[in-house]
PyMOL Python script that loads the backbone (N, CA, C, O; Angstrom):
from pymol import cmd

cmd.read_pdbstr("""\
ATOM      1  N   MET A   1      18.429  96.247 -34.148  1.00  0.00           N
ATOM      2  CA  MET A   1      19.142  95.094 -33.976  1.00  0.00           C
ATOM      3  C   MET A   1      18.992  94.257 -35.045  1.00  0.00           C
ATOM      4  O   MET A   1      17.880  94.081 -35.543  1.00  0.00           O
ATOM      5  N   ASP A   2      20.277  93.552 -35.587  1.00  0.00           N
ATOM      6  CA  ASP A   2      20.262  92.879 -36.833  1.00  0.00           C
ATOM      7  C   ASP A   2      19.412  91.499 -36.384  1.00  0.00           C
ATOM      8  O   ASP A   2      19.174  91.071 -35.255  1.00  0.00           O
ATOM      9  N   SER A   3      19.077  91.008 -37.607  1.00  0.00           N
ATOM     10  CA  SER A   3      17.952  89.715 -37.715  1.00  0.00           C
ATOM     11  C   SER A   3      18.823  88.664 -36.965  1.00  0.00           C
ATOM     12  O   SER A   3      18.214  88.130 -36.038  1.00  0.00           O
ATOM     13  N   ASP A   4      19.983  88.282 -37.130  1.00  0.00           N
ATOM     14  CA  ASP A   4      20.701  87.257 -36.260  1.00  0.00           C
ATOM     15  C   ASP A   4      20.615  87.398 -35.035  1.00  0.00           C
ATOM     16  O   ASP A   4      20.330  86.458 -34.293  1.00  0.00           O
ATOM     17  N   ARG A   5      20.856  88.641 -34.608  1.00  0.00           N
ATOM     18  CA  ARG A   5      20.929  88.792 -33.234  1.00  0.00           C
ATOM     19  C   ARG A   5      19.402  88.774 -32.341  1.00  0.00           C
ATOM     20  O   ARG A   5      19.275  88.452 -31.160  1.00  0.00           O
ATOM     21  N   LEU A   6      18.448  89.163 -33.169  1.00  0.00           N
ATOM     22  CA  LEU A   6      17.201  89.151 -32.723  1.00  0.00           C
ATOM     23  C   LEU A   6      16.752  87.667 -32.540  1.00  0.00           C
ATOM     24  O   LEU A   6      16.109  87.240 -31.581  1.00  0.00           O
ATOM     25  N   LYS A   7      17.255  86.850 -33.763  1.00  0.00           N
ATOM     26  CA  LYS A   7      16.994  85.434 -33.601  1.00  0.00           C
ATOM     27  C   LYS A   7      17.537  84.869 -32.594  1.00  0.00           C
ATOM     28  O   LYS A   7      16.845  84.078 -31.954  1.00  0.00           O
ATOM     29  N   SER A   8      18.617  85.067 -32.274  1.00  0.00           N
ATOM     30  CA  SER A   8      19.282  84.462 -31.150  1.00  0.00           C
ATOM     31  C   SER A   8      18.675  84.896 -29.718  1.00  0.00           C
ATOM     32  O   SER A   8      18.360  84.105 -28.829  1.00  0.00           O
ATOM     33  N   THR A   9      18.582  86.137 -29.669  1.00  0.00           N
ATOM     34  CA  THR A   9      17.579  86.381 -28.368  1.00  0.00           C
ATOM     35  C   THR A   9      16.246  85.733 -28.222  1.00  0.00           C
ATOM     36  O   THR A   9      15.828  85.270 -27.160  1.00  0.00           O
ATOM     37  N   VAL A  10      15.593  85.728 -29.372  1.00  0.00           N
ATOM     38  CA  VAL A  10      14.200  85.136 -29.235  1.00  0.00           C
ATOM     39  C   VAL A  10      14.477  83.477 -28.934  1.00  0.00           C
ATOM     40  O   VAL A  10      13.693  82.840 -28.231  1.00  0.00           O
ATOM     41  N   GLU A  11      15.538  82.929 -29.475  1.00  0.00           N
ATOM     42  CA  GLU A  11      15.586  81.526 -29.132  1.00  0.00           C
ATOM     43  C   GLU A  11      16.289  81.541 -27.757  1.00  0.00           C
ATOM     44  O   GLU A  11      16.130  80.412 -27.292  1.00  0.00           O
ATOM     45  N   GLU A  12      16.867  82.167 -27.048  1.00  0.00           N
ATOM     46  CA  GLU A  12      17.138  82.289 -25.541  1.00  0.00           C
ATOM     47  C   GLU A  12      15.844  82.310 -24.547  1.00  0.00           C
ATOM     48  O   GLU A  12      15.550  81.693 -23.523  1.00  0.00           O
ATOM     49  N   LEU A  13      15.264  83.231 -25.272  1.00  0.00           N
ATOM     50  CA  LEU A  13      13.903  83.491 -24.369  1.00  0.00           C
ATOM     51  C   LEU A  13      13.002  82.358 -24.315  1.00  0.00           C
ATOM     52  O   LEU A  13      12.445  82.003 -23.276  1.00  0.00           O
ATOM     53  N   VAL A  14      12.841  81.708 -25.607  1.00  0.00           N
ATOM     54  CA  VAL A  14      11.940  80.495 -25.746  1.00  0.00           C
ATOM     55  C   VAL A  14      12.829  79.418 -24.923  1.00  0.00           C
ATOM     56  O   VAL A  14      12.171  78.630 -24.243  1.00  0.00           O
ATOM     57  N   ASP A  15      13.944  79.311 -24.902  1.00  0.00           N
ATOM     58  CA  ASP A  15      14.495  78.092 -24.176  1.00  0.00           C
ATOM     59  C   ASP A  15      14.525  78.412 -22.663  1.00  0.00           C
ATOM     60  O   ASP A  15      14.454  77.485 -21.856  1.00  0.00           O
ATOM     61  N   ARG A  16      14.628  79.689 -22.259  1.00  0.00           N
ATOM     62  CA  ARG A  16      14.335  80.055 -20.698  1.00  0.00           C
ATOM     63  C   ARG A  16      13.035  79.761 -20.529  1.00  0.00           C
ATOM     64  O   ARG A  16      12.788  78.996 -19.596  1.00  0.00           O
ATOM     65  N   ILE A  17      12.088  80.176 -21.207  1.00  0.00           N
ATOM     66  CA  ILE A  17      10.501  79.754 -20.819  1.00  0.00           C
ATOM     67  C   ILE A  17      10.283  78.189 -20.749  1.00  0.00           C
ATOM     68  O   ILE A  17       9.570  77.706 -19.869  1.00  0.00           O
ATOM     69  N   ASP A  18      11.001  77.304 -21.828  1.00  0.00           N
ATOM     70  CA  ASP A  18      10.910  75.977 -21.772  1.00  0.00           C
ATOM     71  C   ASP A  18      11.335  75.289 -20.328  1.00  0.00           C
ATOM     72  O   ASP A  18      10.737  74.478 -19.621  1.00  0.00           O
ATOM     73  N   GLN A  19      12.554  75.919 -20.188  1.00  0.00           N
ATOM     74  CA  GLN A  19      13.102  75.619 -18.793  1.00  0.00           C
ATOM     75  C   GLN A  19      12.245  75.897 -17.707  1.00  0.00           C
ATOM     76  O   GLN A  19      12.000  74.990 -16.911  1.00  0.00           O
ATOM     77  N   LEU A  20      11.735  77.062 -17.553  1.00  0.00           N
ATOM     78  CA  LEU A  20      10.584  77.327 -16.512  1.00  0.00           C
ATOM     79  C   LEU A  20       9.443  76.437 -16.453  1.00  0.00           C
ATOM     80  O   LEU A  20       8.834  76.219 -15.406  1.00  0.00           O
ATOM     81  N   TYR A  21       9.104  75.842 -17.743  1.00  0.00           N
ATOM     82  CA  TYR A  21       7.763  75.292 -17.802  1.00  0.00           C
ATOM     83  C   TYR A  21       8.116  73.974 -17.296  1.00  0.00           C
ATOM     84  O   TYR A  21       7.282  73.320 -16.670  1.00  0.00           O
ATOM     85  N   GLY A  22       9.561  73.433 -17.570  1.00  0.00           N
ATOM     86  CA  GLY A  22       9.688  72.265 -17.184  1.00  0.00           C
ATOM     87  C   GLY A  22       9.887  72.191 -15.649  1.00  0.00           C
ATOM     88  O   GLY A  22       9.732  71.090 -15.121  1.00  0.00           O
ATOM     89  N   LEU A  23      10.200  73.206 -14.920  1.00  0.00           N
ATOM     90  CA  LEU A  23      10.430  73.349 -13.561  1.00  0.00           C
ATOM     91  C   LEU A  23       8.899  73.398 -12.953  1.00  0.00           C
ATOM     92  O   LEU A  23       8.632  72.793 -11.914  1.00  0.00           O
ATOM     93  N   TYR A  24       8.003  74.091 -13.606  1.00  0.00           N
ATOM     94  CA  TYR A  24       6.795  74.023 -12.998  1.00  0.00           C
ATOM     95  C   TYR A  24       5.945  72.517 -13.033  1.00  0.00           C
ATOM     96  O   TYR A  24       5.251  72.117 -12.098  1.00  0.00           O
ATOM     97  N   LEU A  25       6.160  71.789 -14.313  1.00  0.00           N
ATOM     98  CA  LEU A  25       5.849  70.310 -14.503  1.00  0.00           C
ATOM     99  C   LEU A  25       6.494  69.408 -13.525  1.00  0.00           C
ATOM    100  O   LEU A  25       5.889  68.398 -13.164  1.00  0.00           O
ATOM    101  N   ASP A  26       7.769  69.708 -13.025  1.00  0.00           N
ATOM    102  CA  ASP A  26       8.582  68.772 -12.354  1.00  0.00           C
ATOM    103  C   ASP A  26       7.763  69.074 -10.816  1.00  0.00           C
ATOM    104  O   ASP A  26       7.540  68.187  -9.992  1.00  0.00           O
ATOM    105  N   ALA A  27       7.403  70.444 -10.661  1.00  0.00           N
ATOM    106  CA  ALA A  27       6.986  70.624  -9.098  1.00  0.00           C
ATOM    107  C   ALA A  27       5.597  70.034  -8.976  1.00  0.00           C
ATOM    108  O   ALA A  27       5.244  69.469  -7.941  1.00  0.00           O
ATOM    109  N   THR A  28       4.801  70.163 -10.042  1.00  0.00           N
ATOM    110  CA  THR A  28       3.485  69.617  -9.783  1.00  0.00           C
ATOM    111  C   THR A  28       3.559  68.091  -9.748  1.00  0.00           C
ATOM    112  O   THR A  28       2.765  67.509  -9.009  1.00  0.00           O
ATOM    113  N   MET A  29       4.500  67.330 -10.526  1.00  0.00           N
ATOM    114  CA  MET A  29       4.722  66.022 -10.261  1.00  0.00           C
ATOM    115  C   MET A  29       4.833  65.589  -8.692  1.00  0.00           C
ATOM    116  O   MET A  29       4.234  64.745  -8.025  1.00  0.00           O
ATOM    117  N   GLY A  30       5.892  66.563  -8.382  1.00  0.00           N
ATOM    118  CA  GLY A  30       6.214  66.635  -6.826  1.00  0.00           C
ATOM    119  C   GLY A  30       5.072  66.453  -5.809  1.00  0.00           C
ATOM    120  O   GLY A  30       4.987  65.672  -4.861  1.00  0.00           O
ATOM    121  N   PHE A  31       4.139  67.471  -6.306  1.00  0.00           N
ATOM    122  CA  PHE A  31       3.116  67.733  -5.288  1.00  0.00           C
ATOM    123  C   PHE A  31       2.215  66.311  -5.418  1.00  0.00           C
ATOM    124  O   PHE A  31       1.791  65.841  -4.362  1.00  0.00           O
ATOM    125  N   ASP A  32       1.952  65.707  -6.507  1.00  0.00           N
ATOM    126  CA  ASP A  32       1.279  64.593  -6.514  1.00  0.00           C
ATOM    127  C   ASP A  32       1.825  63.358  -5.663  1.00  0.00           C
ATOM    128  O   ASP A  32       1.184  62.624  -4.912  1.00  0.00           O
ATOM    129  N   ALA A  33       3.138  63.328  -5.974  1.00  0.00           N
ATOM    130  CA  ALA A  33       3.946  62.102  -5.141  1.00  0.00           C
ATOM    131  C   ALA A  33       3.672  62.515  -3.553  1.00  0.00           C
ATOM    132  O   ALA A  33       3.422  61.663  -2.700  1.00  0.00           O
ATOM    133  N   ASN A  34       3.752  63.904  -3.283  1.00  0.00           N
ATOM    134  CA  ASN A  34       3.507  64.102  -1.733  1.00  0.00           C
ATOM    135  C   ASN A  34       2.382  63.559  -1.252  1.00  0.00           C
ATOM    136  O   ASN A  34       2.359  62.951  -0.182  1.00  0.00           O
ATOM    137  N   VAL A  35       1.368  63.733  -1.996  1.00  0.00           N
ATOM    138  CA  VAL A  35      -0.024  63.424  -1.553  1.00  0.00           C
ATOM    139  C   VAL A  35      -0.065  61.782  -1.333  1.00  0.00           C
ATOM    140  O   VAL A  35      -0.552  61.156  -0.391  1.00  0.00           O
ATOM    141  N   THR A  36       0.588  61.309  -2.479  1.00  0.00           N
ATOM    142  CA  THR A  36       0.665  59.630  -2.506  1.00  0.00           C
ATOM    143  C   THR A  36       1.412  59.026  -1.510  1.00  0.00           C
ATOM    144  O   THR A  36       1.158  57.886  -1.123  1.00  0.00           O
ATOM    145  N   THR A  37       2.456  59.804  -0.995  1.00  0.00           N
ATOM    146  CA  THR A  37       3.362  59.104   0.013  1.00  0.00           C
ATOM    147  C   THR A  37       2.690  59.278   1.189  1.00  0.00           C
ATOM    148  O   THR A  37       2.749  58.325   1.966  1.00  0.00           O
ATOM    149  N   VAL A  38       1.845  60.578   1.653  1.00  0.00           N
ATOM    150  CA  VAL A  38       1.179  60.679   2.853  1.00  0.00           C
ATOM    151  C   VAL A  38       0.108  59.470   2.984  1.00  0.00           C
ATOM    152  O   VAL A  38      -0.029  58.767   3.985  1.00  0.00           O
ATOM    153  N   GLU A  39      -0.614  59.367   1.792  1.00  0.00           N
ATOM    154  CA  GLU A  39      -1.752  58.610   1.741  1.00  0.00           C
ATOM    155  C   GLU A  39      -1.321  57.086   2.271  1.00  0.00           C
ATOM    156  O   GLU A  39      -1.876  56.430   3.152  1.00  0.00           O
ATOM    157  N   GLN A  40      -0.158  56.725   1.462  1.00  0.00           N
ATOM    158  CA  GLN A  40       0.456  55.370   1.715  1.00  0.00           C
ATOM    159  C   GLN A  40       0.842  55.128   3.136  1.00  0.00           C
ATOM    160  O   GLN A  40       0.600  54.137   3.824  1.00  0.00           O
ATOM    161  N   ALA A  41       1.432  56.122   3.422  1.00  0.00           N
ATOM    162  CA  ALA A  41       1.754  56.025   5.151  1.00  0.00           C
ATOM    163  C   ALA A  41       0.632  56.014   5.866  1.00  0.00           C
ATOM    164  O   ALA A  41       0.714  55.375   6.915  1.00  0.00           O
ATOM    165  N   GLN A  42      -0.441  56.544   5.621  1.00  0.00           N
ATOM    166  CA  GLN A  42      -1.710  56.600   6.497  1.00  0.00           C
ATOM    167  C   GLN A  42      -2.450  55.179   6.274  1.00  0.00           C
ATOM    168  O   GLN A  42      -3.579  55.067   6.752  1.00  0.00           O
ATOM    169  N   MET A  43      -1.874  54.065   5.565  1.00  0.00           N
ATOM    170  CA  MET A  43      -2.564  52.881   5.613  1.00  0.00           C
ATOM    171  C   MET A  43      -2.011  52.223   6.861  1.00  0.00           C
ATOM    172  O   MET A  43      -2.371  51.083   7.152  1.00  0.00           O
ATOM    173  N   GLN A  44      -0.972  53.034   7.765  1.00  0.00           N
ATOM    174  CA  GLN A  44      -0.586  52.098   8.912  1.00  0.00           C
ATOM    175  C   GLN A  44      -1.432  52.347   9.978  1.00  0.00           C
ATOM    176  O   GLN A  44      -1.876  53.491  10.078  1.00  0.00           O
ATOM    177  N   PRO A  45      -1.796  51.384  10.918  1.00  0.00           N
ATOM    178  CA  PRO A  45      -2.462  51.755  12.034  1.00  0.00           C
ATOM    179  C   PRO A  45      -2.291  53.090  12.938  1.00  0.00           C
ATOM    180  O   PRO A  45      -1.203  53.378  13.436  1.00  0.00           O
ATOM    181  N   GLY A  46      -3.372  53.827  13.100  1.00  0.00           N
ATOM    182  CA  GLY A  46      -3.218  55.036  13.951  1.00  0.00           C
ATOM    183  C   GLY A  46      -3.071  56.194  13.245  1.00  0.00           C
ATOM    184  O   GLY A  46      -3.289  57.317  13.701  1.00  0.00           O
ATOM    185  N   ALA A  47      -2.692  55.932  12.102  1.00  0.00           N
ATOM    186  CA  ALA A  47      -2.453  57.171  11.252  1.00  0.00           C
ATOM    187  C   ALA A  47      -3.894  58.044  10.522  1.00  0.00           C
ATOM    188  O   ALA A  47      -4.719  57.451   9.827  1.00  0.00           O
ATOM    189  N   SER A  48      -3.946  59.021  10.734  1.00  0.00           N
ATOM    190  CA  SER A  48      -4.855  59.844  10.258  1.00  0.00           C
ATOM    191  C   SER A  48      -4.435  61.334   9.800  1.00  0.00           C
ATOM    192  O   SER A  48      -3.273  61.727   9.902  1.00  0.00           O
ATOM    193  N   ASP A  49      -5.571  62.196   9.242  1.00  0.00           N
ATOM    194  CA  ASP A  49      -5.369  63.381   8.727  1.00  0.00           C
ATOM    195  C   ASP A  49      -5.054  64.336   9.729  1.00  0.00           C
ATOM    196  O   ASP A  49      -4.562  65.434   9.468  1.00  0.00           O
ATOM    197  N   ASP A  50      -5.392  63.844  11.134  1.00  0.00           N
ATOM    198  CA  ASP A  50      -4.950  64.688  12.305  1.00  0.00           C
ATOM    199  C   ASP A  50      -3.486  64.431  12.852  1.00  0.00           C
ATOM    200  O   ASP A  50      -2.969  65.141  13.715  1.00  0.00           O
ATOM    201  N   SER A  51      -2.899  63.388  12.284  1.00  0.00           N
ATOM    202  CA  SER A  51      -1.600  62.863  12.743  1.00  0.00           C
ATOM    203  C   SER A  51      -0.584  64.092  12.261  1.00  0.00           C
ATOM    204  O   SER A  51      -0.726  64.793  11.259  1.00  0.00           O
ATOM    205  N   ALA A  52       0.531  64.162  13.301  1.00  0.00           N
ATOM    206  CA  ALA A  52       1.508  65.421  12.790  1.00  0.00           C
ATOM    207  C   ALA A  52       2.412  64.978  11.613  1.00  0.00           C
ATOM    208  O   ALA A  52       2.665  63.812  11.311  1.00  0.00           O
ATOM    209  N   PHE A  53       2.781  65.903  11.104  1.00  0.00           N
ATOM    210  CA  PHE A  53       3.582  65.862   9.870  1.00  0.00           C
ATOM    211  C   PHE A  53       4.875  66.733  10.174  1.00  0.00           C
ATOM    212  O   PHE A  53       4.780  67.941  10.388  1.00  0.00           O
ATOM    213  N   PHE A  54       5.976  66.119  10.182  1.00  0.00           N
ATOM    214  CA  PHE A  54       7.210  67.042  10.612  1.00  0.00           C
ATOM    215  C   PHE A  54       7.988  67.019   9.021  1.00  0.00           C
ATOM    216  O   PHE A  54       8.036  66.093   8.212  1.00  0.00           O
ATOM    217  N   ILE A  55       8.521  68.314   8.939  1.00  0.00           N
ATOM    218  CA  ILE A  55       9.625  68.413   7.825  1.00  0.00           C
ATOM    219  C   ILE A  55      11.016  68.919   8.640  1.00  0.00           C
ATOM    220  O   ILE A  55      11.125  69.923   9.345  1.00  0.00           O
ATOM    221  N   THR A  56      11.978  67.974   8.343  1.00  0.00           N
ATOM    222  CA  THR A  56      13.009  68.471   9.211  1.00  0.00           C
ATOM    223  C   THR A  56      14.330  68.392   8.214  1.00  0.00           C
ATOM    224  O   THR A  56      14.266  67.837   7.117  1.00  0.00           O
ATOM    225  N   ASP A  57      15.548  69.021   8.732  1.00  0.00           N
ATOM    226  CA  ASP A  57      16.737  68.853   8.107  1.00  0.00           C
ATOM    227  C   ASP A  57      17.365  67.971   8.934  1.00  0.00           C
ATOM    228  O   ASP A  57      17.744  68.228  10.077  1.00  0.00           O
ATOM    229  N   GLY A  58      17.472  66.973   8.384  1.00  0.00           N
ATOM    230  CA  GLY A  58      18.236  65.360   8.878  1.00  0.00           C
ATOM    231  C   GLY A  58      17.161  64.549   9.233  1.00  0.00           C
ATOM    232  O   GLY A  58      15.958  64.797   9.304  1.00  0.00           O
ATOM    233  N   ALA A  59      18.004  63.220   9.509  1.00  0.00           N
ATOM    234  CA  ALA A  59      16.963  62.100   9.963  1.00  0.00           C
ATOM    235  C   ALA A  59      16.374  62.385  11.151  1.00  0.00           C
ATOM    236  O   ALA A  59      16.897  63.155  11.956  1.00  0.00           O
ATOM    237  N   PRO A  60      15.320  61.833  11.344  1.00  0.00           N
ATOM    238  CA  PRO A  60      14.518  61.722  12.404  1.00  0.00           C
ATOM    239  C   PRO A  60      15.091  61.333  13.609  1.00  0.00           C
ATOM    240  O   PRO A  60      14.811  61.866  14.682  1.00  0.00           O
ATOM    241  N   THR A  61      16.043  60.237  13.442  1.00  0.00           N
ATOM    242  CA  THR A  61      16.886  59.737  14.691  1.00  0.00           C
ATOM    243  C   THR A  61      18.049  60.571  14.813  1.00  0.00           C
ATOM    244  O   THR A  61      18.697  60.231  15.803  1.00  0.00           O
ATOM    245  N   ASP A  62      18.608  61.612  14.139  1.00  0.00           N
ATOM    246  CA  ASP A  62      19.708  62.251  14.303  1.00  0.00           C
ATOM    247  C   ASP A  62      19.516  63.215  15.402  1.00  0.00           C
ATOM    248  O   ASP A  62      18.563  63.992  15.340  1.00  0.00           O
ATOM    249  N   PRO A  63      20.203  63.236  16.246  1.00  0.00           N
ATOM    250  CA  PRO A  63      20.037  64.283  17.557  1.00  0.00           C
ATOM    251  C   PRO A  63      20.078  65.775  17.111  1.00  0.00           C
ATOM    252  O   PRO A  63      19.482  66.705  17.653  1.00  0.00           O
ATOM    253  N   ASP A  64      20.964  65.833  15.926  1.00  0.00           N
ATOM    254  CA  ASP A  64      21.161  67.426  15.498  1.00  0.00           C
ATOM    255  C   ASP A  64      20.271  67.783  14.215  1.00  0.00           C
ATOM    256  O   ASP A  64      20.546  68.747  13.501  1.00  0.00           O
ATOM    257  N   ASN A  65      19.105  66.873  13.960  1.00  0.00           N
ATOM    258  CA  ASN A  65      18.190  67.358  13.194  1.00  0.00           C
ATOM    259  C   ASN A  65      17.599  68.754  13.412  1.00  0.00           C
ATOM    260  O   ASN A  65      17.431  69.135  14.571  1.00  0.00           O
ATOM    261  N   VAL A  66      17.299  69.477  12.469  1.00  0.00           N
ATOM    262  CA  VAL A  66      16.487  70.769  12.837  1.00  0.00           C
ATOM    263  C   VAL A  66      15.019  70.639  12.228  1.00  0.00           C
ATOM    264  O   VAL A  66      14.801  70.214  11.094  1.00  0.00           O
ATOM    265  N   LEU A  67      14.019  71.069  13.146  1.00  0.00           N
ATOM    266  CA  LEU A  67      12.857  70.925  12.602  1.00  0.00           C
ATOM    267  C   LEU A  67      12.548  72.318  11.939  1.00  0.00           C
ATOM    268  O   LEU A  67      12.746  73.414  12.464  1.00  0.00           O
ATOM    269  N   LEU A  68      11.989  72.058  10.602  1.00  0.00           N
ATOM    270  CA  LEU A  68      11.792  73.223   9.782  1.00  0.00           C
ATOM    271  C   LEU A  68      10.435  73.512   9.574  1.00  0.00           C
ATOM    272  O   LEU A  68      10.157  74.641   9.169  1.00  0.00           O
ATOM    273  N   HIS A  69       9.280  72.465   9.834  1.00  0.00           N
ATOM    274  CA  HIS A  69       8.031  72.823   9.928  1.00  0.00           C
ATOM    275  C   HIS A  69       7.154  71.801  10.182  1.00  0.00           C
ATOM    276  O   HIS A  69       7.355  70.694   9.684  1.00  0.00           O
ATOM    277  N   LYS A  70       6.173  72.024  10.913  1.00  0.00           N
ATOM    278  CA  LYS A  70       5.062  71.121  11.502  1.00  0.00           C
ATOM    279  C   LYS A  70       3.576  71.395  11.166  1.00  0.00           C
ATOM    280  O   LYS A  70       3.070  72.502  11.350  1.00  0.00           O
ATOM    281  N   THR A  71       2.916  70.356  10.675  1.00  0.00           N
ATOM    282  CA  THR A  71       1.683  70.701  10.301  1.00  0.00           C
ATOM    283  C   THR A  71       0.988  69.180  10.654  1.00  0.00           C
ATOM    284  O   THR A  71       1.410  68.350  11.459  1.00  0.00           O
ATOM    285  N   THR A  72      -0.121  69.105   9.853  1.00  0.00           N
ATOM    286  CA  THR A  72      -1.053  67.747  10.126  1.00  0.00           C
ATOM    287  C   THR A  72      -0.901  67.177   8.603  1.00  0.00           C
ATOM    288  O   THR A  72      -0.778  67.883   7.602  1.00  0.00           O
ATOM    289  N   GLN A  73      -0.937  65.759   8.640  1.00  0.00           N
ATOM    290  CA  GLN A  73      -0.945  65.022   7.349  1.00  0.00           C
ATOM    291  C   GLN A  73      -2.090  65.483   6.613  1.00  0.00           C
ATOM    292  O   GLN A  73      -2.042  65.612   5.390  1.00  0.00           O
ATOM    293  N   GLY A  74      -3.281  65.778   7.397  1.00  0.00           N
ATOM    294  CA  GLY A  74      -4.274  66.286   6.278  1.00  0.00           C
ATOM    295  C   GLY A  74      -4.047  67.612   5.650  1.00  0.00           C
ATOM    296  O   GLY A  74      -4.327  67.810   4.468  1.00  0.00           O
ATOM    297  N   GLU A  75      -3.531  68.543   6.441  1.00  0.00           N
ATOM    298  CA  GLU A  75      -2.985  69.726   6.010  1.00  0.00           C
ATOM    299  C   GLU A  75      -2.071  69.811   4.780  1.00  0.00           C
ATOM    300  O   GLU A  75      -2.244  70.552   3.812  1.00  0.00           O
ATOM    301  N   PHE A  76      -1.058  68.925   4.971  1.00  0.00           N
ATOM    302  CA  PHE A  76      -0.030  68.548   3.991  1.00  0.00           C
ATOM    303  C   PHE A  76      -0.839  68.040   2.665  1.00  0.00           C
ATOM    304  O   PHE A  76      -0.668  68.513   1.541  1.00  0.00           O
ATOM    305  N   LYS A  77      -1.514  67.265   2.913  1.00  0.00           N
ATOM    306  CA  LYS A  77      -2.283  66.587   1.680  1.00  0.00           C
ATOM    307  C   LYS A  77      -3.217  67.673   0.917  1.00  0.00           C
ATOM    308  O   LYS A  77      -3.436  67.713  -0.294  1.00  0.00           O
ATOM    309  N   LYS A  78      -3.670  68.470   1.834  1.00  0.00           N
ATOM    310  CA  LYS A  78      -4.746  69.514   1.169  1.00  0.00           C
ATOM    311  C   LYS A  78      -3.921  70.707   0.399  1.00  0.00           C
ATOM    312  O   LYS A  78      -4.380  71.292  -0.583  1.00  0.00           O
ATOM    313  N   ARG A  79      -2.641  70.986   0.981  1.00  0.00           N
ATOM    314  CA  ARG A  79      -2.047  72.035   0.016  1.00  0.00           C
ATOM    315  C   ARG A  79      -1.324  71.611  -1.015  1.00  0.00           C
ATOM    316  O   ARG A  79      -0.847  72.391  -1.839  1.00  0.00           O
ATOM    317  N   ASN A  80      -1.151  70.094  -1.070  1.00  0.00           N
ATOM    318  CA  ASN A  80      -0.344  69.620  -2.236  1.00  0.00           C
ATOM    319  C   ASN A  80      -1.320  68.991  -3.357  1.00  0.00           C
ATOM    320  O   ASN A  80      -0.876  68.527  -4.407  1.00  0.00           O
ATOM    321  N   ARG A  81      -2.687  69.020  -3.036  1.00  0.00           N
ATOM    322  CA  ARG A  81      -3.496  68.714  -4.122  1.00  0.00           C
ATOM    323  C   ARG A  81      -3.593  69.639  -5.237  1.00  0.00           C
ATOM    324  O   ARG A  81      -3.191  70.784  -5.027  1.00  0.00           O
ATOM    325  N   PRO A  82      -4.051  69.353  -6.382  1.00  0.00           N
ATOM    326  CA  PRO A  82      -4.125  70.244  -7.549  1.00  0.00           C
ATOM    327  C   PRO A  82      -4.896  71.445  -7.239  1.00  0.00           C
ATOM    328  O   PRO A  82      -4.638  72.422  -7.943  1.00  0.00           O
ATOM    329  N   ASP A  83      -5.890  71.596  -6.232  1.00  0.00           N
ATOM    330  CA  ASP A  83      -6.700  72.732  -5.982  1.00  0.00           C
ATOM    331  C   ASP A  83      -6.109  73.288  -4.731  1.00  0.00           C
ATOM    332  O   ASP A  83      -6.663  74.294  -4.288  1.00  0.00           O
ATOM    333  N   GLY A  84      -4.973  72.764  -4.015  1.00  0.00           N
ATOM    334  CA  GLY A  84      -4.433  73.252  -2.707  1.00  0.00           C
ATOM    335  C   GLY A  84      -3.446  74.724  -3.033  1.00  0.00           C
ATOM    336  O   GLY A  84      -3.346  75.287  -4.122  1.00  0.00           O
ATOM    337  N   SER A  85      -2.898  75.048  -1.963  1.00  0.00           N
ATOM    338  CA  SER A  85      -2.193  76.382  -2.088  1.00  0.00           C
ATOM    339  C   SER A  85      -0.860  76.254  -2.764  1.00  0.00           C
ATOM    340  O   SER A  85      -0.313  77.194  -3.342  1.00  0.00           O
ATOM    341  N   ASN A  86      -0.357  75.026  -2.663  1.00  0.00           N
ATOM    342  CA  ASN A  86       0.896  74.921  -3.509  1.00  0.00           C
ATOM    343  C   ASN A  86       0.748  75.040  -4.931  1.00  0.00           C
ATOM    344  O   ASN A  86       1.735  74.962  -5.663  1.00  0.00           O
TER     345      ASN A  86
END
""", "prot")
cmd.dss("prot")
cmd.show_as("cartoon", "prot")
cmd.util.cbc("prot")
cmd.orient("prot")
């Protein structure tokens, strides 16, 4: 392989790794935002870690929405914390 082609290949690899690292950083910021959002919602009366947490495809008021996942607010926060499963 000539040096120009090798240099181009290495540059493409470095660019791809940088893109993947950016995706990772975006995701970790999202996990932090998930926890913050639930913690803020839990400031409402009656909300707790035992309260249900639904992820749907569509607005909750839309009769055609589809339930994708159900958990508790506590479990959602736990899996999105830095030491969580996400």
